[in-house]
C-alpha positions as CSV (number, residue, x, y, z in Angstrom):
1,M,94.0,-169.8,-18.0
2,N,96.8,-172.3,-17.9
3,F,99.9,-171.0,-16.1
4,E,103.0,-173.2,-15.6
5,V,106.1,-172.2,-13.7
6,H,109.2,-174.3,-13.0
7,N,111.4,-173.0,-10.1
8,W,114.1,-175.6,-10.1
9,G,116.4,-175.2,-7.2
10,L,114.3,-172.5,-5.5
11,E,115.2,-172.0,-1.8
12,V,113.3,-169.8,0.6
13,G,115.4,-168.7,3.5
14,N,113.4,-166.0,5.3
15,V,109.9,-164.6,4.8
16,S,108.4,-161.4,6.2
17,I,104.8,-160.5,5.5
18,E,103.7,-157.0,6.6
19,V,100.4,-156.5,4.7
20,V,97.8,-158.9,3.4
21,S,95.1,-157.7,1.0
22,S,91.7,-159.2,0.6
23,S,92.7,-161.2,-2.5
24,S,96.1,-162.7,-1.6
25,V,97.8,-166.0,-2.2
26,F,101.0,-166.9,-0.4
27,L,102.4,-170.3,-1.3
28,I,105.7,-171.9,-0.7
29,G,106.1,-175.5,-2.0
30,D,104.4,-177.7,-4.5
31,N,100.8,-177.5,-5.6
32,D,99.1,-179.4,-8.3
33,E,96.1,-177.1,-8.7
34,I,94.9,-173.8,-7.4
35,N,91.2,-172.9,-7.8
36,L,90.3,-169.2,-7.6
37,S,86.9,-167.8,-6.9
38,S,85.3,-164.5,-6.0
39,F,82.0,-163.2,-4.8
40,F,80.3,-159.9,-3.9
41,D,78.9,-159.5,-0.4
42,T,76.9,-156.4,-1.4
43,P,73.2,-156.7,-0.9
44,P,71.1,-156.9,-4.1
45,E,69.3,-153.6,-3.3
46,A,72.6,-151.7,-3.6
47,F,73.0,-152.6,-7.3
48,T,71.7,-150.2,-9.9
49,I,70.6,-152.1,-13.0
50,G,69.8,-150.1,-16.1
51,N,70.2,-146.3,-16.7
52,I,70.7,-144.2,-13.6
53,V,69.5,-141.0,-15.5
54,P,66.6,-141.4,-17.8
55,L,67.5,-140.8,-21.4
56,A,65.3,-138.5,-23.5
């Protein structure tokens, strides 16, 4: 996905952050590139692959 934003003349006076989730980005200023990634920390034996209930 290409996402381009122009905030000409944007001024940040005061910032108050009360809650941060596990997938948050807080950025003030310029940035050429942001790379996002994700992963699961669930062990492989916790995944169920295939049908849970056998189909007749």
